[in-house]
Structures are given as C-alpha cells and as structure tokens.
DOBA-18742 format. One record per atom (N, C-alpha, C): residue in one letter; x, y, z. Coordinates in steps of 0.2 Angstrom, whole numbers, plus 5000, padded with zeros to 4 digits. Layout:
<tigus>
AXYZ;...
</tigus>
This chain:
<tigus>
X502552915137;X502652825135;X502552785140;X502152745138;X502052685142;X502652625144;X502652635149;X503252565152;X502752495151;X502952455150;X502652375151;X503152315151;X502952285158;X503552235159;X503152185156;X503652125152;X503852055147;X504052015151;X503651955153;X504251915154;X503851855151;X504651785151;X504451725149;X504051685155;X503751635157;X503751595161;X504151565164;X504851575165;X505451565166;X505751605172;X505451685171;X505351745174;X505851775171;X506051755167;X506651805163;X506151855159;X506551925157;X505951955154;X506352025153;X505952065149;X506352145147;X505752195148;X505852255152;X505252315151;X505452355146;X504952365143;X504952415136;X504552455137;X504752495132;X504352565131;X504052565124;X503452635126;X503252635119;X502752715120;X502652735113;X501952785116;X501452755119;X501052795121;X500352785124;X499952765118;X499852785113;X499452775108;X499652705103;X499852685105;X500152605102;X499652555103;X499852505098;X499252455097;X499652385099;X499152355101;X499452285103;X499852265098;X499952265092;X500552255084;X500852275088;X501152325090;X501352385089;X501952345096;X501652335101;X502152275107;X502352225106;X501852175102;X502052125100;X502652115097;X502852185089;X503452145088;X503752195091;X503952245096;X504352285101;X504552195105;X504152185108;X504252135113;X504952065110;X504652045103;X504752005099;X505552025097;X505452095094;X506252115093;X506652095099;X506552155104;X506952145111;X506952085115;X506552035115;X506751955117;X506951915114;X507251935105;X507251875102;X506951815100;X506351835099;X506151765099;X505451775094;X505251765090;X504451775087;X503851725088;X503351735086;X502651735087;X502651705096;X502851765097;X502551765105;X501551775107;X501451755109;X500751765113;X500751795118;X500451855120;X500651895126;X499951875131;X500051875136;X499451875140;X499351895146;X498751925150;X498751975154;X498851895161;X498751945165;X499051935174;X498351875174;X497451925171;X497151865171;X496851835165;X497451785164;X497351755156;X497251775150;X496851835150;X496551865143;X497151875139;X497051855132;X497551825127;X497451905120;X498151935122;X498152005118;X498051975109;X497751985107;X497751955101;X497451995093;X496952055096;X496852075090;X497552145089;X498252135083;X498552185083;X498252235082;X497852245079;X497352325077;X497052375083;X496952315088;X496652345093;X497252395098;X497152465099;X497452505106;X497752475112;X498052485113;X498352455121;X497852475125;X497652555124;X497052575130;X496452525130;X496152515122;X495552465123;X495752405126;X496352375125;X496552335127;X496752295136;X496552375138;X497052375146;X497452355148;X498052385144;X498452365147;X498752455149;X498952455156;X499052505155;X499752535160;X499952565162;X500752605163;X501152545169;X501552515168;X501852475174;X501352395171;X500952375167;X500652315165;X501052245163;X501052205169;X501452155169;X500852115165;X501352075158;X501252025153;X501651985153;X501551905153;X501651845152;X502051835142;X502451825142;X502551795133;X502851715133;X502251695129;X502251625127;X502651605121;X503051605120;X503251555115;X502651535111;X502651515105;X501951485101;X502551455095;X502351375096;X502651325092;X502151345084;X502651365078;X502251375073;X502251305069;X501951295065;X501751225060;X501751235055;X501951225049;X501951245041;X501451175038;X500951185034;X500551125031;X500751145023;X500651125019;X500651125012;X500351095005;X500151115002;X499851094995;X500151094991;X499651064986;X500351064978;X500551114976;X500351174978;X500651244976;X500451294981;X500351284987;X500451334991;X500651314998;X500751375005;X501151345009;X500451395014;X500351355021;X500051385026;X500351375035;X500551425034;X501051445042;X500551485047;X500451425052;X499951455059;X500251425064;X500251435071;X500451425078;X499751405083;X499851345084;X499351295088;X499151345093;X498351355094;X498151405096;X498051465095;X498351495090;X498451565087;X497751595084;X497851655082;X497251685078;X497451705072;X497851685069;X497851685063;X498351655060;X498451655052;X498651585046;X498851655040;X499551625038;X499851645035;X499851615027;X499651615023;X499451575017;X499951615012;X500251575008;X500451595002;X500551544996;X500751574989;X500851544984;X500151564979;X500351514977;X499551514970;X499051524974;X498651584973;X497951624978;X497451544975;X497651524971;X496951494968;X496951414971;X497551414973;X497551364976;X497551334983;X497451394988;X497651394994;X497951444996;X498351484992;X498951554994;X498451604998;X497951634995;X497751665000;X497051655004;X497151655010;X496751675016;X496351705019;X496451765015;X496151815019;X495451835020;X495051815016;X494551805016;X493951785022;X494651735025;X494251715031;X494751715036;X495151775035;X495551785041;X495251775048;X494951845047;X494251845055;X494251775056;X493951735053;X493651665056;X494351615060;X494751635058;X495551545060;X495951605067;X495351575072;X495451585081;X495551535083;X495951535086;X496051465089;X496251385084;X496551425079;X496751355075;X497251305079;X496951235080;X497251175085;X497551135077;X497251105071;X497551085065;X497451105059;X497751085055;X497651105049;X497851055043;X497451045038;X497550985032;X497351045027;X497751005021;X497651015015;X497450965011;X496950985004;X497150944998;X497550964993;X497850894989;X498450914987;X498250974983;X497650974979;X497551014973;X497451104975;X497351094981;X497351184982;X497051204988;X496751154992;X496251195000;X496251175004;X496251205010;X496451195017;X495951205020;X496051175027;X495351165031;X495651145038;X495551215042;X495651215048;X495351215054;X495551165060;X495151145063;X495151195070;X494551235074;X494851285078;X494751235086;X494851285089;X494751245097;X494051225097;X493651245098;X492851245099;X492751185093;X492951155090;X492851105085;X492551115078;X492351195077;X492151205071;X492751195065;X492651205060;X493051215053;X492951275050;X493551285045;X493851365042;X493951315036;X493851325030;X494251295024;X494251355020;X494651355014;X494851415012;X495151375004;X495251404999;X495551374994;X495051364987;X495451324982;X494951324977;X494251284980;X493751314978;X492951314983;X492751244980;X492951214975;X492351164973;X492951094974;X493651114978;X494051074980;X494151064984;X493751084990;X493751074997;X493651164999;X493851204998;X494251285001;X493351315003;X492651285001;X492051295004;X491751245009;X491651235013;X491251195017;X490551225018;X490251285017;X489751335018;X489151295017;X489051235014;X488451185013;X488451135020;X488851115022;X488951085029;X489251095037;X489251155034;X489451225039;X489151205046;X488551185048;X488251195053;X488151115057;X488551065049;X488651005052;X489350955056;X489751045055;X490351045057;X490651055062;X490551015070;X490351035077;X490950965078;X491451005082;X491550935088;X492050895084;X492150925078;X492650905073;X493350855076;X493550815077;X494050795079;X494850785074;X494650755070;X495150735062;X494950755057;X495350785051;X495250815045;X495750735040;X495450735034;X495850685032;X495750715023;X496050685021;X495950745013;X496150695005;X495650685000;X496050664993;X496350754992;X496150724985;X496650784980;X496350824981;X495450814981;X495050864981;X494450874984;X494350834991;X494050834995;X494150805002;X493650835006;X494050835015;X493550775018;X493950725023;X493150705028;X493450725035;X492850755037;X493150755044;X492750695051;X493150695053;X492850655063;X492650665066;X491850665067;X491750715073;X491650685080;X491650705086;X491950645090;X491350605092;X490750615089;X490350545091;X490350505083;X491050505079;X491350465077;X490850445070;X490450495069;X490050535063;X490450545058;X490450565051;X490750605047;X490450635041;X490850695041;X490650755038;X491050785030;X490850765026;X491150775019;X491050835015;X491550855012;X491250925008;X491850925002;X492050944996;X492150954990;X491950924984;X492550924979;X492350874973;X492150814975;X491350794973;X490950744974;X491150674974;X491450684965;X491750634964;X492350604968;X492850654968;X493250624975;X493250624982;X492550594982;X492650584989;X492050644993;X491950694990;X491650754994;X490850744995;X490750694993;X490050664994;X489650604997;X489850545003;X489650505008;X489050495007;X488650535006;X487850535007;X487750445006;X487850404999;X487650355000;X487750305003;X488250335009;X488550285013;X488550295021;X488250365022;X488050395029;X487750345034;X487450315033;X487250295037;X487550225040;X488050215036;X488450165039;X489250195042;X489150265039;X489750265045;X489750305051;X489650245058;X489450265065;X490250225068;X490350275071;X491050245076;X491650215071;X491550305068;X492150275063;X492950305068;X493650265068;X494050265070;X494750305066;X494750275060;X495250325058;X494950315049;X495050365047;X495150375037;X495850365034;X495850325028;X496050305023;X495950375017;X496650395012;X496250415008;X496750405002;X496450384993;X496850384988;X496850454986;X496850464979;X496650544977;X496350534974;X495650494975;X494850494971;X494650464979;X494650434984;X494250384988;X494250404996;X493950395000;X493750395008;X493950305011;X494150295014;X494150205016;X494050215025;X493550215028;X493450225034;X493550155039;X493850145045;X493550095047;X493250115055;X493050065055;X492650075062;X492650025066;X492550035071;X492750025078;X492449965080;X492149905073;X492149865076;X492749825068;X492949855069;X493749845062;X493349815055;X492549835052;X492449825047;X492649905045;X492549915036;X492649945032;X492049985028;X492250055028;X491550095022;X492150145016;X491950135012;X492150165007;X491850205003;X492150255001;X491750314996;X492050354992;X491850384987;X492150414981;X492150384975;X492850404971;X492650374965;X492850314963;X492550264960;X492350184962;X492750174956;X493550194952;X494050184949;X494750224953;X494550234959;X494950254965;X495050224970;X494550174973;X494550144975;X493950134982;X493350174978;X492950184981;X492550114984;X492450074979;X492150014979;X492349974982;X492149944989;X492549894992;X492049834992;X491449814987;X491149764988;X491049704987;X491749694983;X492049634981;X492249604988;X492649634992;X493149614997;X492749625004;X491949665005;X491749675009;X491749615015;X491749555013;X491649525018;X492149495022;X492949515021;X493449505021;X493649545025;X493349605027;X493549685030;X493449675037;X493749605039;X493749605047;X494149625050;X494049665056;X494549665059;X495349715057;X494949725054;X495649785051;X495949845054;X496549835056;X497049895060;X497249945056;X497349935049;X497649995047;X497550005039;X497550045036;X497750045028;X498150095026;X498250065021;X498750115017;X498550135009;X498650165005;X498250174998;X498950194993;X498650164986;X499250194981;X498850254979;X498850274973;X498450324971;X497650314969;X497550244967;X496850214964;X496750154968;X497050134975;X496650094979;X497050084984;X496950014989;X496850024995;X497349964996;X497649945002;X497749895006;X497649895012;X497049845017;X497149825022;X497449785026;X497749795031;X497849745036;X497749735042;X497349665041;X497149625048;X497249625054;X496849595059;X497149585067;X497749545065;X497449455061;X497849435059;X498549425055;X498649505051;X499249505048;X499249485038;X498749485040;X498249465035;X497949525029;X498349535023;X497949595019;X497449575014;X496949635014;X496349645009;X496549705004;X496549695000;X496749744994;X496149764989;X496049814988;X495449824983;X495449894979;X495049894975;X495549964970;X495449944962;X495850004959;X495949994952;X496449944953;X496349884949;X496749814951;X497549834947;X497349894944;X498349894938;X498749934944;X498549964951;X498750004954;X498849944962;X498649904961;X498749854970;X498249844971;X497649874967;X497049834970;X496849774971;X497349724968;X497149644969;X497949624971;X497949594974;X498549554979;X498249494979;X498049474975;X497949394975;X498349314971;X498849374969;X499449344966;X499849324973;X499749364978;X500549354983;X500049354989;X499349324988;X498949294994;X499049264999;X499449214997;X499849185002;X500249195006;X500749225002;X501349255007;X501149315011;X500649355011;X500449405016;X500249375022;X500649365027;X500649355032;X501049375036;X500949415043;X501249415049;X501449505046;X501149545041;X501249585041;X501149645045;X501749695044;X501949725049;X501549785047;X501849825040;X501849875039;X501749865032;X501549915029;X501449925020;X501650005018;X502050015013;X502050095011;X501950075003;X501850115001;X501450124991;X501750164988;X501850174980;X502150214976;X501450234975;X501250244969;X500850284965;X500150194962;X500850164960;X500350114958;X500750044961;X501150034966;X501149944968;X501149964977;X500949934980;X501249904989;X501749854988;X502349884995;X502549824998;X502349815004;X502249755006;X502249755015;X502949725017;X503149725021;X503449715025;X503349675032;X503649595032;X503349535036;X503749565040;X503249515048;X503649525055;X504649475054;X504549445049;X505349395049;X505749445042;X505649525042;X505949565038;X505849565031;X505649505029;X505649495022;X505049565018;X505049545010;X504349615009;X504249555004;X503449575001;X503149534996;X502749644993;X502749614985;X502549664984;X502149664978;X501549674976;X501249674971;X501049754967;X500349754964;X500349794959;X500849814952;X500949884949;X501149884943;X501849864943;X502249814940;X502849804941;X503349844937;X503149904935;X503349934932;X503449994937;X503149994944;X503150034947;X503250014955;X503549974955;X503849944963;X503449884964;X502949854960;X502449784960;X502749734959;X503349724957;X503649654957;X504649664959;X504649644965;X505349624968;X505649594967;X505449514962;X505849464962;X506549464960;X506749514956;X507349524955;X507949524960;X507449554965;X507849574972;X507849544979;X507449494977;X506849444983;X507449404987;X507749414986;X508349354989;X508949394996;X508949444990;X509049514996;X508849565002;X508049535002;X507649575005;X507649545012;X507849555015;X508249505022;X508149555030;X507849555035;X507949585040;X507849685038;X507149685034;X507149755031;X506849785036;X507249855039;X507049915044;X506549945046;X506749975038;X506150025035;X506150035026;X505650075024;X505550065016;X505450155016;X505250145008;X505150245007;X505250224998;X504750264996;X504650274989;X504650324987;X504950334980;X504550384975;X503850364971;X503850384964;X502950374963;X502950314959;X503550284956;X503750214955;X504350194954;X504450164961;X505250144963;X505050134972;X505450074975;X505650054983;X506050054983;X506550084989;X506850074993;X506950045000;X507350005002;X507350005009;X508149975014;X507949985020;X508549985024;X508549935026;X509149905024;X509249825029;X509449835038;X509349795041;X509749795049;X510449815048;X510749785042;X511349815041;X511849855040;X511249905036;X511249965033;X511349975029;X511349925023;X511549935017;X510449945012;X510549955007;X510049965003;X510049934996;X509349924998;X508849864991;X508549914988;X508349914980;X507949954978;X507749914971;X507049924969;X506649904964;X506249954963;X506049934956;X505249964952;X505750014946;X505450054945;X505550094940;X506650114940;X506950104936;X507650084936;X507750164934;X507350194931;X507450284930;X507250344935;X506850294939;X506450344946;X506450314952;X507150294952;X507450254958;X507450184961;X507350154954;X507350094957;X507950034955;X508550074954;X509050054952;X509650104957;X509950054962;X510450094966;X511250074964;X511150034958;X511950004958;X512450044957;X512350114954;X512850134952;X513350164959;X512850184963;X512950194973;X512950144977;X512950084975;X512750024980;X513450024983;X513950014982;X514550024984;X514750074992;X514350134992;X514150204994;X513650175001;X513250154998;X512650155002;X512750085010;X513150105015;X513350095021;X513250115026;X512950085031;X512750115036;X512250165034;X511850145031;X511450205032;X510850215037;X510650275039;X510150265045;X509450295041;X509350335036;X508850345033;X508650375029;X508050375024;X508150375017;X507650425016;X507650465012;X506950515010;X506950515003;X506450534999;X506250534990;X505950584989;X506050594982;X505650664979;X505050624974;X504650654973;X503850624973;X504150584966;X504550624962;X504650604954;X505150554954;X505550554957;X506150494955;X506750494958;X506950524963;X507550514967;X507450524973;X508050444976;X508150444985;X508750484989;X508550494990;X509350544995;X509450465002;X510050445003;X510250405008;X510550445014;X510450455022;X510850485025;X511150425028;X511950425030;X512150395032;X512450415040;X512750355044;X512950365051;X513450435052;X513750445046;X514350485048;X514050575045;X513250545043;X512750635041;X513050655032;X513450595031;X513350615023;X512950575020;X512850595014;X512250585007;X512450535002;X512050495000;X512050474994;X511450464992;X511350494984;X510950504982;X510850454975;X510150434971;X510150414965;X509550424963;X509350414955;X508750414952;X508750484950;X508250504945;X508350574942;X508150624947;X508650664944;X508850714950;X508850734956;X509250624957;X509650624965;X510450654964;X510750664958;X511450664958;X511750754964;X511950734968;X512250774973;X513050784973;X513350764968;X513950774967;X513850864966;X513750894964;X514050954964;X513851014972;X513650954977;X513550984982;X513950924987;X514150864986;X514250824992;X514750844997;X515350894995;X515650924999;X515350965006;X514850975003;X514551005006;X514150975013;X513650915011;X513450865014;X513650835016;X513750875026;X514050845032;X513850835039;X513650805042;X513350825047;X512550825045;X512150815040;X511350805039;X511050775044;X510650815045;X510250805051;X509450765047;X509250815046;X508750785041;X508650805031;X508150775028;X508150775020;X507450815019;X507250845016;X506550855012;X506550855006;X506050835001;X506050824996;X505250874991;X505550904986;X504650934983;X504750874976;X504650884970;X504550824966;X505050794965;X505350864963;X506150834962;X506850874962;X506650894968;X507250924971;X507250904978;X507850924982;X508050884990;X508250964990;X508050965000;X508451015004;X508650995010;X509250985011;X509450965018;X509751015022;X509350985030;X509751025038;X510251015038;X510751035039;X511351005044;X511151045052;X511750995053;X511750985062;X511851075064;X512151125060;X512251195062;X511751235058;X511151195058;X510451225055;X510551275047;X510951255044;X511051275037;X510851245032;X510751265026;X510051215023;X510851205015;X510751145013;X510951115007;X510651095000;X510451124994;X509951114991;X510251084984;X509851044983;X510151014975;X509450974969;X509650974965;X509050934960;X508850964955;X508350974952;X508051024947;X508151104950;X508251134948;X508351204951;X507751244950;X507151224944;X506451264943;X506251244949;X506451164953;X505751144958;X506251134964;X506551194965;X506851204972;X507551194975;X507651164968;X508651134968;X509151174972;X508751244970;X509551294970;X509251334974;X509351354982;X509251384986;X509751444986;X510351484983;X510751504982;X510551574982;X509851614981;X509651684981;X509551684991;X509451634995;X509351635000;X509951615005;X510251585001;X510551545006;X510951565013;X511251645011;X511351675018;X510751695025;X510151695020;X509651695028;X509651605032;X509851585027;X509551505029;X510251475036;X509851485041;X510251495046;X509951475051;X510051415058;X509751405063;X508951365060;X508951335055;X508351285053;X508151255057;X507651265057;X507151185063;X506851125059;X506651155054;X506051105049;X506051165043;X505951095038;X505551125030;X505051095028;X504551115024;X504251085022;X504251075014;X503751065009;X503951095003;X503251065000;X503051104995;X502451104989;X502951064984;X502451044979;X502751014973;X503551034969;X503551114970;X504251154966;X504451184972;X504551204977;X504651244982;X504851224988;X505351244993;X505351234998;X505151305002;X504851295010;X504751345013;X505051295021;X505651355024;X506051315029;X505851375036;X505751315044;X505651385047;X506351395051;X506451435054;X507051475058;X506951445065;X507551445068;X507451455076;X506951485079;X507251545077;X506751625080;X506151635076;X505851565074;X504951595072;X505051605065;X505551655061;X505351645055;X505451595048;X505351655042;X505451595036;X505651625033;X505851565028;X506151585020;X506051525016;X505751545010;X505551515007;X506051515000;X505751454995;X506351444988;X505951434983;X506051444978;X505851414971;X505151434968;X505051424963;X504551454959;X504051504964;X503651554963;X503251604965;X502651584968;X502451544960;X501751534959;X501651444964;X502451414967;X502251354970;X502451374978;X502451454978;X502651454988;X503151474987;X503551504983;X504351514982;X504551574987;X503751604986;X504051714990;X503651714991;X503751724999;X503251755005;X503251825008;X503651855000;X503551915005;X502951945006;X502551925000;X501751965003;X501351945010;X501651915013;X501451875020;X501851915024;X502551925023;X503051935029;X502951965033;X502552045032;X502052065037;X501652035042;X501352005037;X500751945044;X501251865048;X501851885046;X501951825050;X502251865057;X502351935055;X502651935064;X501951925068;X501251935064;X500851955070;X500451865070;X500751795068;X500451765071;X500551755077;
</tigus>
C-alpha cells in the first residue's frame, strides 16, 4: 500500500492509503471522498498539478509518504438552449450533457480542454472555451459556432467571447476581432474587419454583433434584418458607453445620457417617437421586441413593439423611483423604491400583475421566465408570481426564506436559505423536481436551459432535472464530474 498525505492550504488534511498500482484518478476520488470536497486539484510540492486521471501514480512521481496540496476548485456552469457544460476555472476537463448535437458532447475535444478560463455558448448549441494561453477550443453544432478550425490560428491572446444565436466573436488582446459560426448571424466580419480596431466591448442580438471601439464609435455586422446595419445612425454613434439589444435591434447609451437605436424598427430599432424623452438614461432593459430605459430621476421611457412592452403609457404615472427592471420575452416589470411593482406589456406574458398587486409589497428582486412569467422575492423571503406559468399556489407554503430564483422558458426553481429547492411552472419545462427532491441539499447555484435545470451543490456535485434532451439527465457524465 502507498501512503500519501493530502492537506488543504489551511493545514488540515488526511493521510490516505491506496494500492501502489493506483492511478491519479483513483487518488483524486479517494481524496474527495475522504475530505468531503468535490473538484479538488492535487498539487505536488514543486507546483506540478496531477491532471491526468489515467496516469499511474508512479509515472506522476507520487511516492511513499508524498505530500500533496488539495485545492478546492470553484465549479461553474454554462448553458445553451439544449445543453449544459460544467467546468472549473483552470481545470483540465469539461463535462457537457444534454442534446449531443447542440453542445451536449465535448468528447471530440476533451483532450484539448486544458486550463479552461472562460466558457461562452451560442443559444442554438455551440460552446467556446478560452484557455489560459488565450487560445480557444469550440464544440457543438459545427455550422453554428462549434467548429473554429478555419480561424484557429488567429485565435491567440483571446480576452473575451460574445455570442449571437449561431456565431461567436472573440476580442483579442490587441483589440481586434475574430469571428466564426453561421455567417449571416455574425460569423463573418470580413466586410468590417479593417474597422475593428481597439474594440472595448461587444453586444449581440440574435443575429448581429455591435462593437464599441476605444474612441466611442460603433461597428456592427451580421444579419442586416437583426441590427447589423447601423449606417443610418453612424454619425450619431459617438462616445457610446454601453449597448443593449432586443432580438433584432440595438440601443446605445451615449456619454451624455442620450440614446441611439438601430435595427428592425418593429423590434425597437427606432426610438424617434421618444427621442426627446431619452435624457440622462442610466440603464436599458429589453424584451424580445422592445426597450425600456430607466432615467436618472427614476422614471421610465419605453419604445418598440407596443404588445411587447414598447408602450408604457398606461402605467406611466406609476413609474417613479424605479430601482430595477426585469423582462420576459414580451413584458416588463419594475421594482419601485417603495418595494411595490409595476408591470406592462403583453398581459398574458407577465404584463399584468393586478391579480397579485396587493401582495407585491417590500419586493427585493424579480426573476422571469423567457416565455411570460415573473416571480418576486419579498423581504421576508416569500414569493409572489404571476404571468403564463407563474402560478406558485401549489408550492406557496414551501416558498419560505427564498434566496435566489432561476427560470427556464416556462418554469421556476427557487433556492431556499437551507439549500433546498422548490420548483414550479410547466412540469415538462423543469417545473417538477420531485424525482430528485431528496438530492437537492446545500444547493449553491442553479443554471437553466430552455427546459431543464442543473443545480451545483456545496460539495461540488450536480443534480439536474427536466427533459433529458435539454440537459435534465446528466447520468452519462456522472463519472466525468468526479475528475473535473
């Protein structure tokens, strides 16, 4: 038997015994079980990390009485519409599950996923990982961003990646841009490549990118019908501070607090009707087809499709001292300084909260499903919900001391102060977690695809529920999770 000493940076630890022919993976599993922590990185005294689970301990240089440091890695989770990807910053593996055609299988590139720093996903099913050396590894639907081979040699010193529904754009250290994926959704920036210098940040609609340059100007590309053409307002796009997007349009806040919009007019791309009201804008939020801006005085100005929140005239006199704003795909809800809520937009998609208005007192925050429901957390930790699929009456007595809420397209999941979870909404969209209820303990974070949830527990383990094709079944990667 081989004796190995494992300790945390604090000095606490254990001495483990295992057969001499064991592998690094065997040692890691034993250490995690003995120390009660998942996602451990084992580091030798010389700084060498034991990263290959298939390597023998002898080949890794682990000998009798060897001292190893155990570092608890912080796990993170990303999601596309139909898959999840779990990784640890600096880790050497990624666990992906869900629809294998939409990013749920990264086995083809698993050996390249070393020292992952960041992970981004397109909505329709591709992932791009930034490694510690600034290179990129992609997987998922090959035509929608899952294959970056054509630009692989250009992907050096990557700092950040942004995504449309089917393409990626990477900002390099020198401020230039590299894109790949479906060309008409932003995957080809060749027409504006010479303008993309000193890029500071990028925003995206479903099919176009807009980049803010160091001088405050903007360059956009992708589908002209989804915001790629800003030529009509280019001379106005000066000293841009931030950009927000609907599905088909952009809105930019300038340094003087004014706003410039472009893209599909029916989706918020034209703000002329309210242009003179857009002064001292602090923040902009968006539904699929409309924008809402919070001004410095706490009032709100909205534009875009009236049926999707672009007309707030019916509640304009109530929109005073707005502190935060949330959106479904076609309605807005704001929390006022007094803790009450005002909603507008599609009445069937969360735009009418009159049925629960008297309960909306001392609201702390609001979460939304994409489809059309809102859930408000009150100061006492209880929840009030409304909209399509928002009815929480069946679980209201369980919704106590709620800390956070996450939503799929048509369901909610709430994490309580004791780490347990309560779910409600459409059962086929993640609204029923009864099959895994006894496993949902000490939950730290929840992420969602369109129809499934995945929860990370305090020990680093994962529990998922919802349709398997959308990431609700992680059994195929359960063993992989132990080696992250």
